[in-house]
Every structure is written in C-alpha cells, then in structure tokens.
N, C-alpha and C positions, 0 to 999 in steps of 0.2 A: 775368284777364290783366293782368300787371303789367310796367311798364317802370321799372327801378330800377338805381341805381348805388351801389356801395360803393367809396369812394376812401380809401386808407390811405397814410400816409408814416411811415417809421421813421427816426429821427435819433439820432445818438450825442450824449449830453449827460452830461458829468461821468463818463465811463466806462461809462455805461449806455445801452442802446437804449430809446428812448422812442417810444411810438405816438401819432401824431396822426391822428385821424379827420377827413378833409377833407370827406367827403360820405357821408351814410348815409340811404338811402331804403328804406322797407318793400318787401319783407319782409326785406331785409338788416339784420343787426345784428352789431356787433363789440363785445364787452365789453372791459374794460381789459386791458392786457398784463400777463401774469404773468412772473415771473423764474424760469428753471430753474437747475439746478446748474451749468450751463456759462455762466451770465450772459447767456443769450439771451432775447430777449423772445418770449413765447408768446402768440398770440391764437387765439381760437376763432371760426370763422365760424358764424353762426346764420342759418337761414332760418325765420323765425317762422311761415310758412305751412305748415311741415312738409315741404315738398318743392317741386319745380318743377311748376307747373301749365301746362295747355295754353295756348300763346301767350305765356308769360312771356318777356321779354327782359331778361336780367340781365347786368350788367357789374361786374367786379371789377378795380380798378386798385390796384396796390401798388408803391411806390417805396421802395427802401432807399438812404439816403444813405451817403456814404463811411464804411466800417468798421462799419456797423450789422450786428447779428446777430439774425436773427428766424426763428421757426418759425410757420408758418400751418397750422392744422388745422381740423377741423370737429367738431361735437358728435355727429355720426352720419352714416350713409350719405346720399348724395344720391339721393332718391327722385324718379323721374320719373313723374308721374301720367298716367293715360289722358287723351287729348285728344279733344275733340269734333271732328268733321270740319270744322266751320266755323272752328275756331281755327287760326292759323298755327303752324308748327313752333316749339316752345320753343327758346330759345338762351341759352347762357351764354358770354360773351366775357370772357376773363381776360387782362389785360396786366400783366406784371411787369417792373420795371426795377431792376437790381442794380448799384450803383456800385462803384468801386474799393475793394478791401479788405473789402467786405461779403459776408455769407453768408446766403442764403435757403434754408430747408428748407420746401418746400411738400408737406405730408403729409396730403391729404384722405382720407376714408374712401371706400368703394366706391360707384360709380355703379350704381344699380339701376333699369333701365327697366321699368316696369310694362307689362302687356298693353295694347295699343292706344296706347302713347305714341309721341311723335315728339320727338326732341331733337338739337340740335347743340351740341357743346362745342368752342369755338374758343379757342386759347391762344397767346399770343406772349410770349416771354421775351427780354429784351435785357440782355446782360452786358458790363460795362466791363472794362478790363484789371485783373486781380487779383480780379475778382468770382467768387464761388462759388455753386453751385446744387446742391441735391439735390431732385429732383422725382420724385414717384411718382404713379401713378394705377392704379386697378384697376376693371375693368368686369365686371359679372356678366351672365349670360344673362337675368336677370329675377328675379321672385319665385319662386325655385326651389321652396321648400317649399310654395307654393300651386299648383304645377303649371304655372307660367307661363314655362317656359324658352323663349326666343326667340319670345315672343308679342307683342313690341313691333312697331310699324310701321317705325320708322327710328331709327337711332343713327349720328350722324356725329361723328368725332373728328378735329380738325385742330390739330396742334401744331407750332410753329416756334420754335427757339432760335437766337438770334443772338449771336455773340461779336465785339465790335468792329465791329458793323454787318454782318457776313457770316454767312449761315446755316451752322450746324454740325450741325443736326439738323432734319429736316422729316418729319412723319408725318401721313398723311391716309388715313382709311378710312371707308367707309360700309357699315353692316349693314342689310339690308332682308330679313327672314326670308321675306316673301311672295314675293320675287323670287329669293332665294338659299337653297339647301339648306345651312344653316350646320353641320349635323352631318356633312358630308362630311369624310373624312380630310385633304383639302387645305385645309379651313377650321378650324372648331373641333374637329371630330371628337368625341371623348368628353368634351372639356373644357367647363367652364361659366364659367370666370373667365379673363380676360386681364389681365396686369399689365405695367407698364412703369416703369422707373426711369432717370432721367438723372442723372449725376454729372459736374459741370463745375467747373473752376477755370481761368480764362483766364490763360495765360502759363506753365503748367507744361510741362516738356519732354516730348516724345512718349514717351520711354522710361518715364516715370512711369505713363502710361496703359497702355502695353503690359504692365508688371508688374502693374498693378491688374487688367487684363483676365484675365491668367493666374490670379491668385489667386481672382478671382470665378468663373471657369469651374471651378476646382477645387472651390469650394463648390457651384456649380451641379450638378456631377456627384453630390455627396452629397445634394442636395435633390431630384434627379430620381428619381422612382419611377414605378410604373404609373399613379399618379394625378396626377403633376406633371412638368413639363418646364421647365428653366431654362437660360439661356445668356447670355453677355455678349460685347460687341464694342466696340472703340474707335470713336469718332466720327472724322470727318475731321480734327478737332483739338480739343484742350482738354477731352476728356472721354470717358466710356464710356456705353453704353446697356445695360441689363439687361432681359430679357424673360422672362416666365413664363406658362405655361398650366397651370391646375390644375382639379381636379374640385370643390374646395370652397374656401370663403372662408378657412378657417383656414390651409390650406397657402399660399394667396396671401399672407396677412399675414405668416406666418412666413418665407417666402422674401424678401419685400421688406425685412423687418426685419433679417434676416441680412446681406443685401447692404449695407444702409444702415450697419450697424455697421462692416463692413469698410472702406467708403469713408471714414467719418468718422475712423477711427483712422489709416488709411494716408495720406490726403490732408491732413487738418487736425490730425492727431496729438492728438485728444481724443475722449472717448467719445461715442457717440450717446445722447442723453437722450430717452427716449420721452415724447411730449407727454402731460401730465396731462389727462384728459378731465373735462369738467364737463357737467352736465345741468340 
C-alpha cells in the first residue's frame, strides 16, 4: 500500500515547453519530456509497480503555464490489481490546471480492473480563459481474455471540468457488479469498453461547438456498428463530449483517435500527433 504524489509543471521557455518535475514519489516516475512534430512536450507516466495495488493512494498534479503545449500519456494500460479485504479502496486523484493559451492533451491508456479489485478515479481539471483541453479515458470490463469480465468489486469514476471557475462538465458513476447486473441493456449490455472524450477551448463561440458536434456525430454514425456505438454532444459551454461503447479495445481506440483528429484540426487547426510510446 503506497501513498505517493507526482507533481509536474510545464513552462514555456524560448518558444519550447519545458517540463519541471516538482515532486516524484515511488511508484510514480516521469521521464524527460520529448518533443513531437507539433512542438508539444510529450511525457510518459510510469507506475514502476506495474499497476495500482490494493490500498494505493496516488495523486497526480500537473500545471501548464501560459501558452505551454503538452501531451501526457502512459506506457501502458492502468492495471488495477486484486485487493485484500483488509486493504482500503485504491484511489487515484488527478488535478490538472491549464493556463491561458495553453493546451493539454491527456491521453492515457485503458483502465483494466482485475477480478476482486476496488478502485476510485477522481479527476479535476481547471481551465483559464483561452485554455484548451483534449481529455480521454477508456474503461474495460476487466481482463476479458482471462474470463474476468465484470469480476471486479467496485469501480468509481468522478470527473469535473471547470472553465473560469464554473463547472462545464461533471460525471460520476459507480460500478459494483455484485450489486448490479451490468450486462442489462440499460447498462453495458453486450459492450465491454466504455470511452469518453472531452474537447474544450475556453472562449470559443457556441456556434463553433455546434458545428463540431455535427461533424463528430457524422463520424460517429460511420463508426457505429453492431459492435460499437458512438455519439457527441455540446457541453453547457466551451466544449463537446464524445462517448463510445464498444465490444473490443481496438474499436475503442480507433473511435477516440478519429474524434481526436477531427477536434485538433477544426479547433486548433493543426494535426493530431499520436504520442510515441516507450517501454
């Protein structure tokens, strides 16, 4: 059981975004920032223990100073390991702050809750005027290939995004397979992956988001098949949300990537650059 914090700050220096690691406690590890073809700083989050263990209390804090441009990704899926009954529920608290003119792309891999695991993922994002955000997350039913679909004890996801101090998106759900029949059509049904993406840029006019919503829903119709369902909707202001339910991880990743490319080109007028993975 570990109590650990990773604190990062991205600053613009001589036209380049530089990473400052303010605090780094095991099992967290952040390697140096790489530079992608869009001149964004790319960092990879490492959990050197291989996953989240029972009772772990992990905190990730990241701040982007004015006009900084950064991508945060991971070296692989977030594995949530089985927890002993004597251990408290594992938790990851993520707090992100994006300053004026900055852009953060938070692009982690899938969360995989193992059989017998208990996990809470709590996230808070604060955006200043002119701040941009592309955030995605994907949650699987478990170690599906090992026959562990919906065999975890509890998974709670709680996400809030603020623009100029006011909430523009709030999502909270709790999955407890022992108490809920998650395969019902009103819940997961036949699907095994749930994906969400938020695209925000504070200060853009509402018509921009309506147009983006329309384009994304056109793409969502093409992506939706017997094994996948996608849709998009505008937020109360300053952004859109995209949701997908799929039967496999490949379709989840392809759908998120397609929506990400549209958003990057339409809102920021530059291509989406897939984060290079390191191992």
